[in-house]
C-alpha positions as CSV (number, residue, x, y, z in Angstrom):
1,M,0.2,-0.1,0.2
2,S,1.3,3.2,-1.1
3,P,0.9,6.4,1.2
4,T,0.3,8.5,-1.9
5,T,-3.6,6.7,-2.4
6,D,-6.6,8.7,-2.4
7,T,-7.6,7.0,0.5
8,W,-4.4,6.9,2.7
9,V,-4.2,10.5,2.2
10,K,-8.0,11.3,2.9
11,L,-6.9,9.3,6.4
12,Q,-3.7,11.5,7.2
13,A,-6.1,14.3,7.2
14,L,-8.9,13.2,9.5
15,A,-5.8,11.8,11.9
16,A,-4.4,15.9,11.9
17,E,-8.2,16.5,13.2
18,A,-8.1,13.4,15.4
19,N,-7.4,14.9,18.9
20,S,-11.0,16.2,18.5
21,I,-12.8,13.2,18.5
22,K,-14.1,12.4,21.8
23,I,-14.9,8.5,22.2
24,A,-17.3,8.9,24.9
25,E,-19.5,11.5,22.4
26,Q,-18.8,8.7,19.1
27,L,-21.0,6.0,21.7
28,N,-23.5,8.9,22.0
29,I,-24.3,8.1,18.6
30,P,-27.1,5.6,17.6
31,G,-26.0,2.4,16.3
32,R,-22.1,2.8,17.1
33,L,-22.1,-0.1,19.7
34,D,-23.7,-2.5,17.0
35,R,-21.3,-1.4,14.5
36,L,-18.5,-2.0,16.1
37,S,-19.4,-5.1,18.1
38,V,-19.1,-8.6,16.9
39,D,-20.3,-11.2,18.5
40,L,-18.1,-14.6,17.4
41,G,-20.7,-17.1,19.8
42,R,-17.8,-18.0,22.1
43,I,-15.9,-14.6,22.1
44,Y,-17.6,-11.3,21.9
45,V,-15.4,-8.5,20.5
46,D,-16.5,-4.8,21.4
47,L,-14.1,-2.2,19.5
48,S,-16.8,0.5,20.4
49,K,-14.3,2.6,22.2
50,H,-11.9,3.8,19.7
51,A,-11.4,7.1,18.4
52,V,-12.8,5.8,15.2
53,T,-15.8,7.7,13.5
54,E,-18.1,6.9,10.8
55,E,-16.0,8.5,7.8
56,I,-12.7,6.8,9.1
57,L,-13.7,3.4,9.6
58,R,-15.0,3.6,5.8
59,L,-12.0,4.8,4.6
60,L,-9.8,2.1,6.7
61,L,-12.6,-0.5,4.8
62,N,-11.6,1.1,1.8
63,L,-7.8,0.5,2.5
64,A,-8.6,-3.1,3.2
65,E,-10.3,-3.3,0.0
66,E,-7.7,-1.7,-2.2
67,S,-5.0,-3.9,-0.7
68,G,-6.6,-6.7,-1.6
69,V,-6.8,-8.3,2.0
70,L,-9.2,-11.3,1.4
71,D,-8.0,-12.1,-1.8
72,H,-4.6,-12.6,-0.4
73,A,-6.1,-14.5,2.4
74,R,-7.7,-16.5,-0.3
75,E,-4.1,-17.0,-2.0
76,M,-2.7,-18.0,1.5
77,I,-5.1,-20.5,2.1
78,S,-4.9,-22.4,-1.0
79,G,-1.7,-23.3,-0.9
80,A,0.0,-20.1,-3.2
81,P,3.6,-19.8,-2.4
82,I,2.8,-16.0,-0.5
83,N,6.2,-16.6,1.4
84,V,8.4,-15.1,-1.4
85,S,11.2,-14.6,0.1
86,E,11.5,-18.8,1.1
87,N,9.2,-19.6,-2.0
88,R,7.5,-21.3,0.6
89,P,3.2,-21.7,1.1
90,V,2.0,-20.5,4.6
91,L,-0.4,-23.8,5.1
92,H,-1.0,-23.3,9.3
93,T,-5.0,-22.8,8.4
94,G,-4.7,-26.2,6.8
95,L,-4.0,-27.9,9.5
96,R,-6.9,-26.2,11.7
97,H,-8.8,-27.4,8.6
98,P,-7.4,-29.5,5.8
99,A,-9.4,-28.2,2.9
100,P,-9.7,-30.3,-0.2
101,H,-8.3,-27.7,-2.6
102,L,-4.8,-28.6,-0.8
103,P,-2.5,-30.6,-2.3
104,D,-3.0,-34.4,-1.7
105,E,0.5,-34.6,-0.5
106,F,-0.3,-31.9,2.4
107,I,-3.9,-33.7,3.6
108,E,-2.6,-37.1,3.6
109,H,0.8,-35.5,5.5
110,V,-1.8,-34.1,7.8
111,K,-3.7,-37.2,8.5
112,E,-0.9,-39.2,9.3
113,E,0.6,-37.5,11.5
114,R,-2.8,-36.7,13.5
115,A,-3.1,-40.5,13.7
116,K,0.6,-40.4,15.2
117,L,-0.4,-37.9,17.6
118,D,-3.4,-39.4,18.7
119,S,-1.8,-42.8,19.3
120,L,0.9,-42.1,20.7
121,S,-0.2,-39.3,23.0
122,H,-2.5,-41.9,23.9
123,R,-0.4,-44.7,24.8
124,I,1.8,-42.5,26.9
125,R,-1.0,-41.2,29.2
126,N,-2.7,-44.5,29.3
127,G,0.6,-45.9,30.8
128,T,1.4,-48.6,27.8
129,W,4.4,-46.2,26.5
130,T,7.1,-46.5,29.1
131,G,10.3,-45.9,30.3
132,I,12.9,-47.9,29.3
133,T,13.0,-49.4,32.8
134,G,9.2,-50.2,32.1
135,E,8.0,-47.3,34.7
136,P,5.0,-45.3,33.0
137,I,5.4,-41.8,32.0
138,T,4.7,-39.4,35.0
139,D,6.6,-36.1,33.7
140,V,7.6,-35.0,30.1
141,I,10.4,-32.2,29.2
142,N,9.3,-30.1,26.0
143,I,12.7,-29.1,24.9
144,G,12.1,-26.2,22.4
145,I,12.4,-22.2,21.9
146,G,10.4,-19.7,20.0
147,G,7.3,-21.1,18.0
148,S,8.4,-24.9,19.2
149,D,7.8,-23.5,23.1
150,L,5.9,-20.3,23.1
151,G,2.6,-22.1,21.8
152,P,2.3,-24.7,23.2
153,K,3.6,-23.7,26.7
154,M,0.7,-21.0,26.5
155,V,-2.2,-23.5,25.6
156,V,-0.6,-26.2,27.9
157,Q,-0.9,-23.5,31.2
158,A,-4.3,-21.5,29.9
159,L,-5.7,-25.0,29.6
160,R,-4.5,-26.6,32.9
161,E,-8.1,-26.7,34.2
162,F,-8.2,-30.5,31.2
163,H,-4.7,-31.5,32.7
164,T,-5.6,-35.2,33.0
165,G,-2.2,-36.8,31.6
166,P,1.5,-36.4,32.8
167,R,2.9,-33.1,34.1
168,V,4.6,-31.2,31.3
169,H,7.2,-29.0,31.8
170,F,9.1,-26.7,29.3
171,I,12.8,-25.8,28.7
172,S,13.9,-22.8,26.4
173,N,16.4,-20.2,27.6
174,V,20.1,-22.1,27.1
175,D,21.0,-20.8,30.5
176,G,21.5,-24.5,31.7
177,A,20.6,-23.3,35.4
178,E,16.7,-24.0,34.0
179,I,17.3,-27.4,33.2
180,L,20.0,-28.2,35.9
181,S,16.9,-27.2,38.4
182,L,14.1,-29.2,37.0
183,V,15.8,-32.2,36.7
184,K,16.7,-32.3,40.2
185,T,12.6,-32.5,40.9
186,L,12.3,-35.2,38.4
187,N,11.9,-39.3,38.3
188,A,14.6,-40.4,35.4
189,A,12.7,-43.6,34.8
190,S,9.5,-41.9,34.6
191,T,10.7,-38.7,32.3
192,L,10.4,-38.5,28.8
193,V,12.1,-36.1,26.9
194,V,10.6,-34.3,23.6
195,V,12.8,-32.3,22.0
196,S,11.2,-29.9,19.4
197,S,12.4,-28.0,16.6
198,K,11.9,-27.5,12.8
199,T,15.5,-27.7,11.2
200,F,16.8,-29.7,13.9
201,T,20.0,-27.2,14.3
202,T,18.9,-24.7,16.5
203,A,21.7,-24.5,19.1
204,E,19.6,-23.8,22.4
205,T,17.6,-26.5,21.6
206,L,20.0,-29.1,20.9
207,I,22.4,-28.3,23.8
208,N,19.3,-29.0,26.5
209,A,18.6,-31.7,24.7
210,Q,22.2,-33.3,25.2
211,T,22.1,-32.2,29.0
212,A,18.2,-33.7,29.5
213,L,19.5,-37.0,27.9
214,A,23.5,-37.2,29.3
215,W,20.9,-36.8,32.9
216,L,19.0,-39.9,32.0
217,E,22.3,-41.7,31.5
218,T,23.6,-41.0,34.4
219,E,20.6,-41.3,36.8
220,L,19.8,-44.8,34.9
221,D,23.1,-45.9,33.8
222,L,22.1,-45.9,30.3
223,D,24.3,-45.6,27.1
224,K,23.4,-43.3,24.5
225,S,21.8,-45.1,22.2
226,Q,19.6,-46.4,25.1
227,S,18.4,-42.7,26.3
228,R,17.4,-41.9,22.8
229,T,14.8,-44.3,23.4
230,Q,13.2,-42.5,26.0
231,C,13.3,-39.4,23.8
232,I,10.5,-38.3,21.4
233,A,11.4,-35.3,18.5
234,I,9.5,-33.2,16.8
235,T,11.0,-31.7,13.3
236,N,10.4,-30.8,9.6
237,N,14.2,-32.6,9.5
238,P,14.1,-35.9,10.2
239,K,17.2,-37.0,9.0
240,K,18.6,-34.9,11.6
241,A,16.6,-35.9,14.0
242,Q,17.8,-39.8,13.2
243,A,21.1,-38.6,13.4
244,F,21.0,-37.3,17.0
245,G,19.6,-41.1,17.8
246,I,16.2,-40.7,18.0
247,P,14.5,-43.9,16.6
248,E,12.8,-43.2,13.2
249,Q,9.1,-44.5,14.9
250,Q,9.9,-42.0,17.5
251,I,10.2,-38.8,15.0
252,L,6.7,-36.6,14.2
253,T,6.7,-34.0,11.7
254,F,5.4,-31.2,10.3
255,P,5.4,-29.6,6.7
256,D,8.1,-27.1,5.8
257,S,5.1,-24.6,5.0
258,I,4.5,-24.5,8.8
259,G,6.3,-21.5,10.4
260,G,7.7,-21.9,14.1
261,R,5.2,-19.3,15.4
262,Y,2.1,-21.3,14.1
263,S,3.2,-24.3,14.6
264,V,0.8,-24.8,17.8
265,W,-1.5,-26.5,15.3
266,S,0.4,-28.7,13.8
267,S,2.7,-31.9,15.5
268,I,4.4,-29.2,18.1
269,G,1.2,-29.0,20.0
270,F,2.2,-33.0,20.9
271,A,2.7,-31.9,24.6
272,I,-1.1,-30.4,24.4
273,C,-2.3,-33.7,23.2
274,I,-0.3,-35.1,26.4
275,A,-1.3,-33.1,28.8
276,L,-5.2,-32.5,27.6
277,G,-5.8,-35.4,25.7
278,F,-6.2,-35.8,21.4
279,D,-9.8,-34.9,21.8
280,N,-9.1,-31.1,23.6
281,F,-6.7,-31.0,20.9
282,K,-9.1,-31.4,18.3
283,S,-11.2,-28.8,19.6
284,F,-8.6,-26.1,20.0
285,L,-7.9,-27.0,16.3
286,A,-11.6,-26.4,15.6
287,G,-12.0,-23.4,17.5
288,G,-9.2,-22.1,15.0
289,A,-10.8,-23.4,12.1
290,Q,-14.1,-21.1,13.2
291,I,-12.2,-17.8,13.1
292,D,-10.8,-18.9,9.6
293,H,-14.2,-19.7,8.1
294,H,-15.7,-16.5,9.5
295,F,-12.6,-13.9,8.7
296,L,-13.2,-15.7,4.9
297,N,-16.8,-15.4,5.1
298,S,-17.9,-12.4,6.7
299,P,-18.8,-8.9,5.3
300,P,-15.9,-6.6,5.9
301,E,-18.1,-4.5,8.6
302,T,-18.8,-7.3,10.6
303,N,-15.1,-9.0,10.1
304,A,-13.7,-9.2,13.6
305,P,-10.0,-9.7,12.6
306,L,-10.1,-7.2,9.7
307,L,-11.8,-4.8,12.0
308,M,-9.1,-5.1,14.8
309,A,-6.5,-5.2,12.3
310,L,-7.5,-1.8,10.8
311,I,-8.1,0.0,14.0
312,G,-4.9,-1.4,14.8
313,I,-3.4,0.6,11.1
314,W,-5.1,3.6,12.4
315,Y,-3.1,3.9,15.4
316,N,0.0,2.6,14.0
317,N,0.2,4.7,10.6
318,F,-1.7,7.5,11.3
319,L,-1.8,8.5,15.2
320,G,1.6,7.5,15.4
321,A,0.9,4.9,18.3
322,Q,4.4,3.0,18.6
323,T,2.9,0.2,21.1
324,H,-0.2,-1.8,21.6
325,A,-0.9,-2.9,25.0
326,V,-2.9,-6.5,25.5
327,I,-4.1,-7.1,29.2
328,P,-5.8,-10.6,30.2
329,Y,-7.8,-10.7,33.2
330,C,-7.1,-13.9,33.4
331,E,-4.1,-15.3,35.3
332,R,-4.0,-18.4,32.9
333,L,-3.6,-16.5,30.3
334,G,-0.5,-15.0,30.8
335,L,1.7,-16.6,28.8
336,F,-0.8,-15.4,26.0
337,V,0.9,-12.3,25.4
338,D,4.1,-13.9,25.4
339,H,3.2,-15.8,22.5
340,L,1.6,-12.9,20.9
341,Q,4.4,-10.7,21.2
342,Q,6.2,-13.1,18.8
343,L,3.4,-13.8,16.6
344,D,2.8,-10.0,15.8
345,M,6.8,-9.0,16.4
346,E,8.3,-11.8,14.2
347,S,5.9,-11.5,11.6
348,N,5.4,-7.8,10.9
349,G,8.5,-6.3,12.3
350,K,9.9,-5.6,9.0
351,L,11.7,-3.0,6.6
352,S,11.1,-4.6,3.4
353,T,8.2,-5.0,1.0
354,L,7.2,-8.4,-0.6
355,E,8.9,-6.3,-3.7
356,G,12.3,-5.8,-1.8
357,E,11.9,-2.2,-1.7
358,S,12.3,0.0,1.5
359,V,8.9,0.1,3.6
360,E,7.0,3.6,3.2
361,L,5.3,3.2,6.0
362,E,5.3,2.3,9.7
363,T,5.2,-1.4,10.5
364,G,4.6,-4.0,13.2
365,P,4.0,-2.0,16.8
366,I,5.7,-3.1,19.4
367,V,3.4,-5.6,21.4
368,W,3.7,-6.0,25.5
369,G,1.7,-6.5,28.7
370,Q,0.9,-9.0,31.2
371,T,-2.3,-10.1,33.2
372,G,-4.6,-8.2,35.1
373,T,-5.1,-6.9,37.9
374,N,-0.8,-6.8,38.2
375,G,-0.6,-4.6,35.7
376,Q,-2.8,-2.0,37.1
377,H,-0.3,-1.5,39.7
378,A,2.6,-1.7,37.5
379,F,2.2,0.1,34.2
380,F,-1.6,1.7,34.3
381,Q,-0.1,5.1,35.4
382,L,1.4,5.5,31.9
383,L,-1.7,4.0,30.3
384,H,-3.8,6.8,32.4
385,Q,-2.1,9.7,32.7
386,G,1.4,9.3,30.4
387,T,1.9,11.4,27.0
388,K,1.9,7.9,25.0
389,R,-1.1,6.6,22.9
390,V,-1.2,3.2,23.7
391,P,-4.1,0.9,22.4
392,V,-5.3,-1.9,24.7
393,D,-7.1,-5.1,24.4
394,F,-8.8,-6.2,27.4
395,I,-9.5,-9.9,27.3
396,G,-11.5,-11.6,29.8
397,T,-13.7,-14.3,30.8
398,I,-17.6,-14.3,31.9
399,H,-17.7,-17.7,33.7
400,D,-14.5,-19.0,35.5
401,E,-15.1,-23.1,37.1
402,L,-11.4,-22.4,38.6
403,S,-12.4,-19.1,40.4
404,K,-14.5,-18.7,43.1
405,P,-17.4,-16.2,42.1
406,E,-16.2,-13.1,44.3
407,H,-13.0,-13.6,42.7
408,H,-14.4,-13.5,39.7
409,R,-16.7,-10.8,39.9
410,V,-14.0,-8.3,41.4
411,L,-11.6,-9.4,38.2
412,L,-14.3,-8.5,35.7
413,A,-15.7,-5.7,37.5
414,N,-11.7,-4.3,37.0
415,M,-11.6,-5.1,33.7
416,I,-14.3,-3.1,32.8
417,A,-13.8,-0.1,34.8
418,Q,-10.4,0.1,33.4
419,S,-11.8,0.2,30.1
420,E,-14.4,2.9,31.0
421,A,-12.1,4.9,33.3
422,L,-9.3,5.1,30.6
423,M,-12.4,6.3,27.8
424,T,-14.2,9.0,30.1
425,G,-11.3,10.5,31.9
426,Q,-11.9,12.9,35.6
427,V,-12.0,16.6,35.5
428,N,-9.9,17.3,38.9
429,A,-8.6,21.1,40.0
430,D,-5.1,19.4,41.0
431,P,-3.2,18.6,37.7
432,H,-1.7,15.3,39.9
433,Q,-5.5,14.0,39.8
434,Q,-6.4,14.9,36.2
435,Y,-7.0,11.9,33.7
436,P,-7.0,13.5,30.8
437,G,-9.5,10.1,29.1
438,N,-10.0,9.8,25.3
439,R,-7.8,6.4,25.7
440,P,-9.0,3.7,23.4
441,S,-9.0,0.3,24.2
442,S,-10.8,-2.8,22.7
443,T,-12.6,-5.6,25.2
444,L,-12.8,-9.1,24.2
445,L,-15.0,-11.1,26.2
446,L,-15.0,-15.0,26.3
447,D,-17.6,-17.1,27.8
448,K,-15.5,-19.3,28.8
449,L,-11.7,-20.8,28.6
450,D,-11.4,-23.9,27.1
451,P,-9.8,-25.5,24.4
452,E,-12.0,-24.5,21.0
453,S,-12.3,-20.8,22.5
454,L,-8.8,-20.6,23.1
455,G,-8.7,-21.8,19.5
456,M,-10.6,-19.0,18.3
457,L,-8.8,-16.0,20.5
458,L,-5.1,-17.5,18.8
459,A,-6.6,-17.6,15.2
460,L,-8.2,-14.2,15.5
461,Y,-4.9,-12.3,16.7
462,E,-3.4,-14.5,13.6
463,Q,-5.7,-13.2,11.0
464,K,-5.4,-9.7,12.3
465,V,-1.7,-9.7,12.2
466,F,-1.8,-11.4,8.6
467,V,-4.6,-8.4,7.6
468,Q,-2.2,-5.8,8.7
469,G,0.9,-7.1,7.1
470,A,-0.9,-7.8,3.7
471,I,-1.9,-4.0,4.1
472,W,1.7,-2.9,4.6
473,S,2.8,-5.1,1.7
474,I,5.6,-7.0,3.8
475,N,6.2,-10.9,4.2
476,S,4.6,-11.9,7.5
477,F,5.9,-15.1,6.9
478,D,10.0,-14.8,7.0
479,Q,11.9,-14.1,10.1
480,W,15.5,-12.8,8.3
481,G,15.7,-10.5,11.6
482,V,17.0,-13.7,13.6
483,E,19.7,-14.8,11.5
484,L,22.7,-12.0,12.3
485,G,22.6,-12.8,16.2
486,K,22.9,-16.4,15.1
487,Q,25.8,-15.9,13.4
488,L,27.6,-13.7,15.2
489,T,27.2,-15.8,17.9
490,N,28.8,-19.2,16.9
491,K,31.5,-16.3,15.2
492,I,32.4,-15.4,19.1
493,L,31.8,-18.8,19.8
494,G,34.8,-20.1,17.3
495,G,37.2,-17.7,18.9
496,A,36.9,-14.8,16.2
497,M,38.9,-12.2,17.3
498,D,37.6,-9.3,14.9
499,H,35.4,-7.2,16.5
500,D,35.0,-3.4,17.4
501,P,36.4,-2.6,20.8
502,S,33.2,-2.5,23.1
503,T,32.8,-6.2,22.0
504,S,36.2,-6.9,22.4
505,E,36.6,-5.1,25.7
506,L,32.9,-7.2,26.9
507,L,34.0,-10.8,25.7
508,K,37.1,-10.1,28.0
509,K,35.2,-8.9,30.9
510,A,33.2,-12.1,30.3
511,G,35.5,-14.9,30.0
512,L,34.7,-15.0,26.4
513,S,38.4,-14.2,25.3
514,D,42.1,-13.8,26.3
């Protein structure tokens, strides 16, 4: 999208007058709430508390149409290679619902891997798949990083109410204190090691895997080949996993067309199947598929991910907002923010267009947040009285069977009060107690937190991120920005000495060079 189009220029002109838009006054316009809220059945999305007029909304919808957003979405879902820098299709939506128009090879692969996930997780859960000494599995160490860790870890934590299987522990950081502390609490004979890596070359993951397997060998007096029989690999590179010593029948795979941050829907979700059972994993997938159907088939005016994306574009590109806060009022959704950070910032933190030209527009925002009410006692001061414009997403659940009614009532009251306070503000003669108000927020209300609604919530944000990337004309499905740091790490560990003075001194201080 060019910033010189007629629609873009008109939006810029309206942005210059945006400070005169009073959100509270907009809410008094008949029909406003109905026009800017979407009921998805399991999730209610309220987008009415934003500095967006009818004219602005109309132009934003024009922007989406001119950008060909929904056509681009259909290309993605049909299997076109929209990841242009790697010449790959982007087929994570096909994991949620393998549509018949997708390549037969892909559909067959999904069916085969689903059957393996079901069978293997069921055998581990019922105790027929045992450790090398014959003990049933009581604990699982899932080793991965980035998308191989954040997605499944988020789901397992969020859905702990549904845990009926072995305990699942997640190790990601190469900081050895993490894994060494964990294994001290576990029984090696009943612990399964799961190594998740798309390429099976990720340095941090392989180091942690070697440490975990060495622990099995020491505790159980095993040789290297024996320890691998108590290990399962999940990868797109099964040959590498076999070279690592993992038996072929203990390797789960997923297609190259599945990016790491979208891989929770694939075999990377194995830890979810172990903890929650395969039926709950299927419900999670079904929730994601519902949002895909809504996104592709709903009119733009009632299309929840499209509207969320367009409102984000308004703040990011026209009103100068640099960040976006996400505040779940549900402690179990604490890791949702972490996962969303990777989803959004790794997808849309780009500086070149699909054609390889420098972007002319601001791209992805900084995504941050934490759970409420904790955030109220940490950074809400800035949201209410600071000088930064920060759009906020509040996420809550109407029902929570794990909580006590009075606790949950107070929690929801706090969330809704914060959205109202940000908008209305408060006049006070004392400038220190003045609340300017007119600060924007969205509120997403889940009926309850279960596998289906969590799948819907995650897919809702995935499609929002997709829409924004399409409007910015960037590739939301590569991540070249992570490579340089890896290369320089290998250079340092290889003993290279050609560094700038600051880096050289830091290496000396850290004991990494003479």
